[in-house]
SEVEXFI-750458 format. One line per 4 residues: their letters; for each residue x, y, z of N, C-alpha, C, O. Coordinates in Angstrom, 3 decimals, padded with zeros to 6 digits. Atoms other than C-alpha are relative to their C-alpha. Example, Ala and Ser with C-alpha at 12.3 -4.5 7.8 and 13.67 -1.06 7.14 Angstrom:
2
as> 000.890,-001.190,000.000,012.300,-004.500,007.800,000.900,001.200,000.000,001.936,001.181,000.665 ~ -000.820,-001.190,-000.060,013.670,-001.060,007.140,-000.770,001.090,000.730,-000.261,002.198,000.899 .
This chain:
191
xxxx> 001.091,-000.095,000.960,017.197,-002.160,014.066,-001.324,-000.013,000.775,-001.521,-000.819,001.685 ~ 001.303,-000.117,-000.658,013.690,-001.165,015.122,-001.012,-000.904,-000.692,-001.026,-001.028,-001.917 ~ 001.043,000.879,000.548,010.788,-003.578,014.696,-001.016,000.804,-000.796,-001.261,001.980,-000.526 ~ 001.082,-000.586,000.781,008.118,-002.845,012.149,-001.301,-000.277,000.746,-001.940,-001.304,000.513 .
xxxx> 001.168,000.220,-000.849,005.256,-002.454,014.623,-001.330,000.123,-000.733,-002.340,-000.406,-000.269 ~ 001.241,-000.218,000.746,002.669,-001.428,012.014,-000.273,-001.131,-000.993,-001.403,-001.305,-001.448 ~ 000.100,001.072,001.000,003.324,-004.386,009.695,-000.594,-001.250,000.646,-000.126,-001.696,001.694 ~ 000.685,001.176,-000.529,001.025,-007.367,010.248,000.739,-001.306,-000.303,000.541,-002.303,000.391 .
xxxx> -000.716,001.203,000.413,003.309,-009.879,008.524,001.069,-000.359,001.038,001.658,000.531,001.652 ~ -001.052,000.434,-000.931,005.674,-011.944,010.687,001.228,-000.530,-000.724,002.292,-000.672,-000.121 ~ -001.087,000.589,000.771,007.852,-013.353,007.912,000.317,000.850,-001.229,-000.575,001.222,-001.991 ~ -000.433,-000.756,001.180,009.872,-011.451,005.329,-000.302,-000.772,-001.277,-000.602,-000.179,-002.313 .
xxxx> 000.258,000.814,001.197,009.393,-014.332,002.932,-001.440,000.186,-000.497,-001.681,000.271,-001.701 ~ 001.402,-000.222,000.385,005.602,-013.862,002.985,-000.143,001.325,-000.757,-000.821,001.390,-001.782 ~ 000.088,-001.318,000.637,006.001,-010.189,002.094,000.683,-000.033,-001.364,000.146,000.488,-002.342 ~ -000.752,000.066,001.261,008.606,-010.894,-000.597,-000.803,-000.747,-001.065,-000.800,-000.355,-002.232 .
xxxx> 000.842,000.729,000.950,006.281,-013.434,-002.221,-001.182,000.859,-000.439,-001.539,000.881,-001.617 ~ 001.121,-000.897,000.306,003.373,-010.970,-002.010,000.448,001.099,-000.968,-000.310,001.507,-001.849 ~ -000.560,-001.052,000.854,005.611,-008.348,-003.662,000.488,-000.543,-001.340,000.936,000.212,-002.203 ~ -000.415,000.670,001.235,006.420,-010.869,-006.396,001.477,000.215,-000.310,001.860,000.399,-001.466 .
xxxx> -001.438,-000.087,000.220,010.165,-010.593,-005.872,000.462,-001.288,-000.661,-000.140,-002.341,-000.450 ~ -000.504,001.219,000.662,012.192,-013.031,-007.994,000.365,-001.083,001.025,000.827,-000.782,002.126 ~ -000.243,001.140,-000.883,012.591,-016.479,-006.459,001.397,000.040,000.622,001.559,-000.274,001.801 ~ -001.367,-000.014,-000.516,016.361,-016.042,-006.106,000.231,001.085,001.062,001.243,001.062,001.762 .
xxxx> -000.115,-001.047,-001.024,015.780,-012.974,-003.905,-000.740,-000.344,001.284,-000.565,000.339,002.293 ~ 000.825,000.312,-001.170,013.402,-014.664,-001.466,000.868,-000.366,001.199,001.803,-001.158,001.079 ~ -000.771,000.313,-001.213,014.723,-014.760,002.105,-000.445,-001.325,000.611,-001.457,-001.902,000.214 ~ 000.386,001.202,-000.753,014.664,-017.750,004.434,-001.286,000.300,000.767,-001.614,001.462,001.009 .
xxxx> 001.307,-000.155,-000.655,011.359,-018.326,006.228,000.084,000.690,001.360,-000.904,001.267,001.813 ~ -000.101,-000.553,-001.359,012.700,-017.131,009.603,000.551,001.432,000.049,000.824,001.940,001.137 ~ -000.527,-001.367,000.028,013.944,-013.680,008.485,-001.121,000.988,000.320,-002.222,000.902,-000.224 ~ 000.985,-001.005,-000.404,012.145,-010.752,010.102,-000.216,001.023,-001.116,000.706,001.301,-001.882 .
xxxx> 000.288,-000.969,001.070,010.436,-008.197,007.815,000.972,001.177,-000.059,001.475,001.498,-001.136 ~ -000.891,-001.168,000.003,012.572,-005.209,008.873,001.428,-000.384,-000.381,002.118,000.377,-001.059 ~ -001.363,000.448,000.312,015.801,-007.210,008.613,000.177,-000.211,-001.502,001.210,000.160,-002.059 ~ -000.123,000.231,001.442,015.118,-008.236,005.019,-000.040,001.326,-000.769,000.672,001.490,-001.760 .
xxxx> 000.036,-001.324,000.623,014.222,-004.655,004.076,001.385,000.639,000.077,001.861,001.213,-000.903 ~ -001.359,-000.540,-000.161,017.605,-003.573,005.461,000.973,-000.701,-000.943,001.850,-000.055,-001.516 ~ -000.871,000.751,000.917,019.304,-006.333,003.433,-000.185,000.467,-001.442,000.788,000.639,-002.176 ~ 000.263,-000.479,001.361,017.606,-005.185,000.234,000.667,001.361,-000.231,001.283,001.593,-001.271 .
xxxx> -000.592,-001.331,000.124,018.733,-001.610,000.853,001.521,-000.079,-000.058,002.146,000.587,-000.883 ~ -001.457,000.145,-000.013,022.306,-002.639,001.674,000.516,-000.572,-001.316,001.624,-000.248,-001.744 ~ -000.390,000.605,001.278,022.420,-004.657,-001.556,-000.273,000.921,-001.186,000.045,000.573,-002.323 ~ 000.304,-000.936,001.085,021.260,-001.630,-003.576,-001.186,-000.412,-000.845,-001.317,000.028,-001.987 .
xxxx> 001.183,000.494,000.723,018.030,-003.372,-004.600,-001.178,000.952,000.229,-002.166,000.585,000.865 ~ 000.991,-001.044,-000.249,015.975,-000.159,-004.642,-001.382,-000.386,-000.501,-002.362,-000.238,000.229 ~ 001.301,000.364,000.567,013.193,-001.397,-006.929,-000.662,-001.093,000.831,-001.858,-001.025,001.113 ~ 000.543,001.088,-000.825,012.760,-004.574,-004.886,-000.384,000.515,001.384,-001.408,000.104,001.930 .
xxxx> 000.302,-000.549,-001.326,012.877,-002.619,-001.604,-001.294,000.810,-000.030,-002.082,000.756,000.914 ~ 001.244,-000.767,000.143,010.117,-000.298,-002.851,-001.190,-000.947,-000.087,-002.193,-000.750,000.599 ~ 001.097,000.964,000.135,007.935,-003.236,-003.913,-000.260,-000.708,001.323,-001.409,-000.947,001.695 ~ 000.107,000.717,-001.272,008.636,-004.992,-000.617,-000.726,000.838,001.053,-001.678,000.358,001.669 .
xxxx> 000.632,-000.818,-001.044,007.709,-002.102,001.694,-001.437,000.363,-000.391,-002.305,000.462,000.477 ~ 001.371,-000.311,000.438,004.644,-001.231,-000.424,-000.957,-001.147,000.295,-002.129,-000.920,000.596 ~ 000.847,001.160,-000.302,003.331,-004.753,000.088,-000.028,-000.320,001.493,-000.961,-000.967,001.969 ~ -000.063,000.281,-001.438,004.374,-004.908,003.758,-000.944,000.889,000.797,-001.564,000.437,001.760 .
xxxx> 000.808,-000.954,-000.761,002.515,-001.812,004.920,-001.496,-000.292,-000.146,-001.934,-000.780,-001.188 ~ 001.464,000.072,000.165,-001.228,-001.878,005.651,-000.449,000.994,-001.077,000.283,001.925,-001.412 ~ 000.466,-000.793,001.152,-003.333,-000.294,002.892,000.038,001.508,000.217,000.547,002.230,-000.640 ~ 000.000,-001.456,-000.212,-003.811,003.161,004.427,001.418,000.557,000.055,001.694,001.612,-000.517 .
xxxx> -001.386,-000.452,-000.086,-000.115,003.472,005.247,000.687,-000.055,-001.368,001.473,000.826,-001.715 ~ -000.587,000.127,001.334,000.851,002.249,001.781,-000.434,001.171,-000.886,000.388,001.771,-001.579 ~ 000.521,-001.089,000.834,-001.369,004.819,000.090,000.525,001.345,000.492,000.867,002.212,-000.312 ~ -000.577,-001.227,-000.574,-000.202,007.565,002.459,001.451,000.146,-000.456,001.883,001.244,-000.808 .
xxxx> -001.396,-000.008,000.436,003.396,006.621,001.572,000.096,000.413,-001.471,000.924,001.250,-001.828 ~ -000.018,-000.349,001.421,002.672,006.801,-002.162,-000.236,001.487,-000.212,000.470,002.123,-000.994 ~ 000.282,-001.439,000.128,001.169,010.282,-001.812,001.156,000.843,000.502,001.504,001.850,-000.115 ~ -001.102,-000.767,-000.580,004.026,011.495,000.383,001.247,-000.018,-000.880,002.096,000.867,-000.770 .
xxxx> -001.159,000.114,000.892,006.547,010.374,-002.251,-000.125,000.862,-001.249,000.858,001.061,-001.964 ~ 000.192,-000.806,001.206,005.045,012.550,-004.974,000.744,001.331,000.116,000.628,002.015,001.133 ~ -000.683,-001.296,-000.038,007.229,015.547,-005.846,-000.987,001.130,-000.298,-002.065,000.885,-000.839 ~ 000.871,-001.127,000.357,005.735,019.034,-006.151,-000.169,000.064,-001.519,000.735,-000.289,-002.276 .
xxxx> 000.261,-000.151,001.435,004.143,019.699,-009.524,000.326,001.413,-000.453,000.165,002.375,000.297 ~ -000.251,-001.297,000.624,005.174,022.515,-011.819,-001.350,000.573,-000.440,-002.088,-000.072,-001.186 ~ 001.293,-000.623,000.357,002.215,024.908,-012.158,-000.139,000.228,-001.507,-001.250,000.382,-002.015 ~ 000.024,-000.191,001.457,003.170,025.348,-015.825,-000.281,-001.304,-000.754,-000.511,-001.284,-001.963 .
xxxx> 000.286,001.295,000.610,002.620,021.635,-016.488,-001.432,000.034,-000.536,-002.348,000.385,000.206 ~ 001.359,-000.040,000.558,-000.388,021.350,-018.858,-000.977,-000.942,000.718,-002.191,-000.769,000.616 ~ 000.849,000.944,-000.719,-001.692,018.479,-016.701,-000.112,000.338,001.489,-000.632,-000.454,002.275 ~ -000.036,-000.388,-001.413,-001.281,020.372,-013.426,-001.362,-000.158,000.684,-001.455,-000.792,001.736 .
xxxx> 001.328,000.015,-000.646,-005.011,020.761,-012.676,-000.517,-001.429,000.186,-001.025,-001.770,001.254 ~ 000.505,001.377,-000.086,-005.907,017.135,-013.418,000.785,-000.812,001.032,000.210,-001.589,001.795 ~ -000.829,000.749,-000.957,-002.996,015.763,-011.420,-000.248,000.469,001.433,-000.282,-000.344,002.357 ~ 000.296,-000.514,-001.339,-003.712,018.045,-008.463,-001.367,-000.484,000.481,-001.556,-000.760,001.666 .
xxxx> 001.322,000.503,-000.375,-007.346,016.959,-008.534,000.097,-001.452,000.481,-000.572,-001.834,001.441 ~ -000.204,001.381,-000.442,-006.219,013.325,-008.272,000.656,-000.026,001.382,000.249,-000.799,002.249 ~ -000.672,-000.056,-001.303,-003.883,014.195,-005.382,-000.981,000.413,001.098,-001.027,-000.200,002.165 ~ 000.961,-000.483,-000.997,-006.601,016.127,-003.559,-001.056,-001.060,000.309,-001.435,-001.239,001.467 .
xxxx> 001.003,001.053,-000.213,-009.131,013.318,-004.058,000.586,-001.161,000.798,-000.097,-001.753,001.633 ~ -000.657,001.072,-000.756,-006.626,010.763,-002.762,000.138,000.404,001.471,-000.089,-000.412,002.364 ~ -000.106,-000.477,-001.388,-006.015,012.885,000.342,-001.367,-000.004,000.678,-001.479,-000.350,001.854 ~ 001.360,000.020,-000.547,-009.771,013.241,000.831,-000.373,-001.426,000.398,-000.927,-001.649,001.475 .
xxxx> 000.309,001.392,-000.306,-010.149,009.461,000.666,000.779,-000.463,001.237,000.232,-001.192,002.064 ~ -000.782,000.403,-001.173,-007.329,009.003,003.215,-000.642,000.479,001.300,-000.611,-000.220,002.313 ~ 000.633,-000.538,-001.198,-009.187,011.220,005.674,-001.417,-000.523,000.195,-001.949,-000.517,001.305 ~ 001.357,000.530,-000.039,-012.561,009.715,004.811,-000.094,-001.167,-000.988,-000.642,-001.020,-002.080 .
xxxx> -000.072,001.136,000.935,-012.039,006.244,003.284,-001.331,-000.735,-000.168,-001.486,-001.882,000.251 ~ 001.301,000.625,000.225,-015.622,005.575,002.268,-000.172,-000.319,-001.483,000.647,000.066,-002.317 ~ 000.219,000.440,001.379,-017.095,004.107,-000.902,-000.272,001.166,-000.943,000.113,001.117,-002.111 ~ 000.275,-001.170,000.847,-018.292,007.476,-002.205,001.310,000.642,-000.481,001.444,000.958,-001.663 .
xxxx> -001.290,-000.580,000.386,-014.742,008.888,-002.178,000.824,-000.970,-000.848,001.564,-000.548,-001.736 ~ -000.705,001.014,000.797,-013.343,005.607,-003.548,-000.515,000.000,-001.435,000.274,-000.069,-002.377 ~ 000.591,-000.036,001.346,-015.756,005.718,-006.500,000.305,001.324,-000.704,000.471,001.347,-001.924 ~ -000.316,-001.305,000.603,-015.059,009.441,-007.061,001.404,-000.010,-000.595,001.622,000.521,-001.685 .
xxxx> -001.360,000.032,000.543,-011.357,008.806,-007.497,000.078,-000.952,-001.190,000.872,-000.737,-002.107 ~ 000.047,000.904,001.161,-012.139,005.906,-009.837,-000.399,000.774,-001.255,000.197,000.595,-002.317 ~ 000.455,-000.786,001.155,-014.000,008.323,-012.120,001.098,000.949,-000.482,001.257,001.146,-001.687 ~ -001.105,-000.882,000.391,-011.048,010.735,-012.077,001.100,-000.776,-000.714,001.666,-000.300,-001.699 .
xxxx> -001.057,000.821,000.600,-008.594,007.953,-012.894,-000.367,-000.399,-001.424,000.505,-000.485,-002.289 ~ 000.436,000.405,001.346,-010.673,006.906,-015.911,000.387,001.030,-001.057,000.681,000.667,-002.195 ~ -000.345,-001.042,000.955,-009.938,010.259,-017.558,001.446,000.460,000.071,001.842,001.390,-000.632 ~ -001.394,-000.421,-000.205,-006.307,010.490,-016.433,000.963,-000.781,-000.874,000.639,-001.853,-001.386 .
xxxx> -001.098,000.700,000.670,-003.068,009.564,-018.135,000.449,-001.107,000.953,000.872,-000.828,002.075 ~ -000.296,001.139,-000.868,-002.413,006.078,-016.753,001.476,-000.120,000.362,001.832,-000.937,001.211 ~ -001.419,000.034,-000.350,001.344,006.719,-016.665,000.330,000.930,001.173,001.437,000.874,001.708 ~ -000.238,-000.882,-001.138,000.979,009.374,-013.955,000.036,-000.813,001.281,-000.780,-001.719,001.455 .
xxxx> 000.022,000.692,-001.291,001.917,008.169,-010.486,-001.307,000.259,000.757,-001.774,-000.602,001.503 ~ 001.278,-000.315,-000.649,-001.251,009.915,-009.268,-001.102,-000.956,-000.447,-001.964,-001.326,000.351 ~ 000.995,000.937,000.508,-003.326,007.620,-011.497,000.184,-001.376,000.648,-000.793,-002.044,000.986 ~ -000.264,001.286,-000.653,-001.626,004.544,-010.026,-000.464,000.027,001.456,-001.003,-000.960,001.958 .
xxxx> 000.464,-000.140,-001.382,-002.344,005.837,-006.515,-001.528,-000.037,000.032,-002.120,-000.661,000.913 ~ 001.459,000.032,000.082,-005.963,006.435,-007.523,-000.526,-001.412,-000.213,-001.525,-001.807,000.389 ~ 000.402,001.398,000.210,-006.218,002.867,-008.803,000.200,-000.820,001.270,-000.623,-001.679,001.588 ~ -000.240,000.706,-001.257,-004.692,001.600,-005.550,-001.149,000.252,000.972,-001.600,-000.657,001.669 .
xxxx> 001.138,-000.336,-000.868,-007.440,003.422,-003.674,-001.247,-000.753,-000.450,-001.952,-001.342,000.370 ~ 001.195,000.684,000.504,-010.151,002.003,-005.922,000.032,-001.498,000.335,-000.992,-002.081,000.692 ~ -000.129,001.433,-000.253,-008.809,-001.540,-005.452,000.241,-000.332,001.471,000.475,-001.493,001.808 ~ -000.338,000.217,-001.412,-008.284,-001.088,-001.689,-001.106,-000.650,000.819,-000.852,-001.114,001.930 .
xxxx> 001.112,000.596,-000.742,-011.692,-002.377,-000.639,-001.303,000.336,-000.686,-001.363,001.278,-001.476 ~ 001.268,-000.223,000.684,-015.286,-002.556,-001.726,-000.014,-000.700,-001.344,000.996,-001.248,-001.786 ~ 000.173,000.678,001.285,-016.600,-003.910,-004.982,000.647,000.802,-001.123,000.623,002.033,-001.123 ~ -000.565,-000.658,001.184,-014.812,-003.170,-008.239,-000.964,-000.072,-001.185,-000.676,000.448,-002.263 .
xxxx> 001.023,000.074,001.042,-017.932,-003.958,-010.256,-000.751,001.331,-000.062,-000.721,002.101,000.897 ~ 000.844,-001.201,000.045,-020.196,-001.151,-011.478,-000.985,-000.010,001.172,-001.364,-001.067,001.676 ~ 000.821,-000.137,-001.209,-022.396,000.152,-008.686,-001.320,-000.768,-000.054,-001.827,-001.179,000.990 ~ 001.287,000.688,000.106,-025.560,-001.502,-010.016,000.148,-001.492,-000.286,-000.812,-002.148,-000.688 .
xxxx> -000.280,001.421,000.261,-023.937,-004.946,-010.356,000.296,-000.732,001.306,000.576,-000.107,002.329 ~ -000.389,000.760,-001.190,-023.317,-007.763,-007.904,001.453,000.311,000.366,002.274,000.552,-000.519 ~ -001.353,-000.362,-000.426,-020.183,-007.092,-005.807,001.067,-000.957,-000.515,000.861,-002.169,-000.588 ~ -001.171,000.759,000.431,-016.817,-008.239,-007.102,001.187,000.539,000.793,001.536,001.711,000.649 .
xxxx> -001.136,-000.492,-000.775,-013.862,-008.042,-004.698,001.260,000.105,-000.867,001.422,-000.624,-001.846 ~ -001.283,-000.151,000.690,-010.447,-006.879,-005.878,001.021,-000.943,000.626,000.861,-001.381,001.765 ~ -001.130,000.755,-000.530,-007.275,-008.875,-005.458,000.648,000.862,001.086,001.035,001.994,000.795 ~ -000.536,-000.821,-001.087,-005.959,-007.670,-002.063,001.451,000.420,-000.193,001.927,001.310,000.512 .
xxxx> -001.397,-000.376,000.254,-002.395,-007.493,-003.448,000.117,001.236,-000.875,001.169,001.875,-000.900 ~ -000.083,-001.099,000.963,-003.253,-004.810,-006.002,000.397,001.357,000.590,001.238,002.030,-000.005 ~ -000.405,-001.318,-000.506,-002.998,-001.700,-003.785,001.507,000.121,000.219,002.113,001.107,-000.199 ~ -001.448,-000.044,-000.224,000.557,-002.510,-002.704,000.786,000.004,-001.297,001.766,000.736,-001.438 .
xxxx> -000.705,000.066,001.284,001.615,-003.392,-006.234,-000.133,001.309,-000.778,000.821,001.748,-001.420 ~ 000.201,-001.274,000.702,000.119,-000.194,-007.660,000.783,001.131,000.658,001.347,001.977,-000.036 ~ -000.785,-001.024,-000.684,001.728,001.986,-004.989,001.483,-000.211,-000.294,002.214,000.758,-000.499 ~ -001.392,000.271,000.363,005.050,000.264,-005.668,000.302,000.573,-001.386,001.345,001.195,-001.589 .
xxxx> -000.189,-000.547,001.349,004.641,001.177,-009.342,000.043,001.511,-000.004,000.848,002.109,-000.719 ~ 000.016,-001.465,-000.079,003.808,004.779,-008.474,001.314,000.530,000.571,001.897,001.469,000.029 ~ -001.242,-000.468,-000.633,006.823,005.179,-006.182,001.204,-000.288,-000.895,002.109,000.540,-001.003 ~ -001.102,000.313,000.922,009.143,003.426,-008.630,000.023,000.984,-001.169,001.096,001.376,-001.628 .
xxxx> 000.084,-000.996,001.076,007.913,005.803,-011.354,000.564,001.329,000.463,001.348,001.950,-000.255 ~ -000.496,-001.273,-000.547,008.588,008.853,-009.157,001.517,-000.042,000.121,002.198,000.902,-000.278 ~ -001.450,000.118,-000.180,012.088,007.608,-008.309,000.707,000.001,-001.350,001.726,000.672,-001.510 ~ -000.626,000.056,001.322,012.899,006.814,-011.949,-000.035,001.360,-000.698,000.951,001.770,-001.310 .
xxxx> 000.119,-001.301,000.660,011.615,010.171,-013.215,000.868,001.063,000.664,001.228,002.054,000.028 ~ -000.772,-000.994,-000.747,013.590,012.033,-010.543,001.465,-000.386,000.172,002.210,000.325,000.847 ~ -001.342,000.533,-000.248,016.821,010.011,-010.715,001.116,000.996,-000.289,002.087,001.061,000.464 ~ -001.063,-000.950,000.353,018.885,012.728,-012.421,-000.112,001.267,000.835,000.884,001.737,001.385 .
xxxx> 000.196,-001.252,-000.733,017.377,015.800,-010.753,000.133,-000.178,001.512,000.549,000.750,002.205 ~ -000.023,000.230,-001.439,017.190,014.222,-007.287,000.493,-001.420,000.286,-000.303,-002.298,000.618 ~ -000.518,001.361,-000.168,019.511,011.215,-006.961,-000.188,-000.579,001.407,-000.120,-001.798,001.569 ~ 000.211,000.493,-001.358,018.883,010.960,-003.193,-001.435,-000.360,000.308,-001.736,-000.811,001.413 .
xxxx> 001.412,000.241,-000.248,015.135,010.552,-003.606,-000.287,-001.455,000.370,-001.110,-001.718,001.247 ~ 000.257,001.415,-000.294,015.250,006.752,-003.588,000.242,-000.291,001.476,-000.579,-000.945,002.119 ~ -000.290,000.227,-001.417,016.885,006.707,-000.158,-001.040,000.682,000.888,-001.451,000.130,001.908 ~ 000.999,-000.736,-000.790,014.426,009.322,001.128,-001.334,-000.737,000.051,-001.946,-000.839,001.114 .
xxxx> 001.291,000.698,-000.004,011.346,007.371,000.037,000.096,-001.314,000.770,-000.863,-001.723,001.425 ~ -000.168,001.233,-000.765,012.766,004.161,001.494,000.086,000.292,001.497,-000.443,-000.469,002.307 ~ -000.032,-000.404,-001.412,013.545,005.950,004.774,-001.415,000.254,000.512,-001.776,-000.173,001.608 ~ 001.376,-000.285,-000.402,009.953,007.193,004.878,-000.809,-001.287,000.112,-001.583,-001.446,001.056 .
xxxx> 000.691,001.290,-000.078,008.617,003.703,004.129,000.364,-000.745,001.282,-000.498,-001.348,001.921 ~ -000.446,000.645,-001.235,010.692,002.357,007.015,-000.634,000.661,001.220,-001.101,-000.028,002.127 ~ 000.625,-000.708,-001.129,009.413,005.063,009.389,-001.496,-000.310,000.087,-002.034,-000.462,001.184 ~ 001.424,000.368,000.001,005.826,004.291,008.334,-000.199,-001.392,000.585,-001.160,-001.629,001.317 .
xxxx> 000.102,001.367,-000.520,006.430,000.612,009.116,000.229,-000.048,001.503,-000.253,-000.956,002.179 ~ -000.298,-000.041,-001.436,007.684,001.571,012.573,-001.078,000.749,000.771,-001.551,000.269,001.801 ~ 000.891,-000.852,-000.786,005.318,004.356,013.634,-001.373,000.237,-000.621,-002.236,000.840,000.017 ~ 001.289,-000.221,000.649,002.440,004.361,011.152,-000.086,001.354,-000.658,000.935,001.964,-000.974 .
xxxx> 000.243,-001.202,000.795,000.914,007.385,009.493,000.553,001.262,000.652,000.678,002.289,-000.016 ~ -000.611,-001.156,-000.659,002.411,009.752,012.085,001.331,000.353,-000.666,001.766,001.502,-000.606 ~ -001.287,-000.236,000.663,005.672,009.368,010.126,-000.139,001.047,-001.098,000.778,001.841,-001.313 ~ 000.226,-000.978,001.067,004.183,011.407,007.270,-000.310,001.362,000.603,000.144,002.389,000.097 .
xxx> 000.339,-001.273,-000.655,002.773,014.052,009.590,001.251,000.660,000.566,001.324,001.887,000.633 ~ -001.226,-000.535,-000.592,006.235,014.449,011.157,000.985,000.494,-001.052,002.017,001.063,-000.697 ~ -000.904,-000.378,001.085,007.840,015.122,007.752,000.135,001.481,-000.123,000.861,001.966,-000.990 .
């Protein structure tokens, strides 16, 4: 098993608690992050494994992972343009993670269907840093756990919606999450 070199956490238990896994699933304090991820996968705990890796990865890697998990959109989908705009704005923010791009995606999310995985990714970006208060108000920081939790929700939504058409998708997204934890954002570029 390869170490998760990109993950800052040293204990799987810390990550599992951050991911809000049920108490009965929490590992012992001395279990390594990558080892517990492997245990979750071997046990068939896909939803927990998604939440775990989403909270383990640093914010940029987590958001990159969420975007990489999105399936292609059907051009005939009536929401195609709005969803593509969210995807494009998220990619723009990844390449230039500044407050202007973060606020731009917030405005797009406000008009989006909140059940879209793209909207959850947009919210993860908005909550990833900077103030969540209106621009002319005193700064209010976001809960640092929100980006990982929102990306977990986005990826879980993608996997659930694709379960019949693409039953291997869950394993693919977990493989990608593992590669991101090992090599960082290069894992997505190598896809």
